[in-house]
N, C-alpha and C positions, 0 to 999 in steps of 0.2 A: 504494500500500500504506500503510495507516494503522496497522497493528499486525501483529506476528508473534511466534511463540513455538514452543517445543518442549516436549512433556510426555510422560510415560510413566505407564503404569498396568498393571493386571493384563492380561497377554497381549500387550503391545506398546507401541510409542511412536508418536507422531504429531507432525507439524509443521503449523502452521496460520498463515494470513495473512489478515487482513481487508483487503478492497480496496473502493475506490470508483471512480467513473468521472470522469475529467477532461473527457470529451467529452459529458457529459449523458446517458449510457446509463442505462436503468433497471436494477434488479437482475436481472430475468430476461434482459435483453439482454446484460448482462455475462457471465452464466453461459453463454448461447448462444454469444457471441463466443469464449469460451474453450473451447468444445466439451465442457463438463462437465455436460451435462444429466443424465447418469447416471454413477454411480460406476463406475470400471473398476478391475479387480484383475488382477494377474499374479504369477506366481512369480518370485522373484529370490533370488540368493545364490550360494554356491559350496560344493562338496563336501558337507559335513554341516550347513551353516548356511543352509537354504532357508527363506524366509519369503514370505508374501504381501504385496505392496505394492499399496495401494489409493489412488486419487486421485479426488477429487470436490469438489463445491461445495455450500454450503448458503446459503439466503436466510433470514435470521432476522427479516425484516420491516423491518430498518433498514440492514443491511449484507450483503455477500456474504463468506463465509468459505471460502477454498480450503484443502483439507487433503490431506496425504499421510500414510498410516499404514502401519506395519510391524508385522505380527502373526505369531504362531507357528502 
C-alpha cells in the first residue's frame, strides 16, 4: 500500500488505498488476485441506519486503487 485516505461527499463516504505489487504482478493481475474485477455492493447497518457498502478496484493506468464506499 502506497497511499490511503478517507473522504466524504454528497451521498456518502469512501475509503481508498493505492496498492502496488511487490511480486511483479501487473495491475490487472493485482485486481484479479484480489477478486475485485467487478464492484460488489450489499446492504449493511442496523435498525434505521441501513446503507449500501460497495467494494471495488480501479486501474488508473499507473496504479490500482481499492475502495470501499458507504452510501445512502
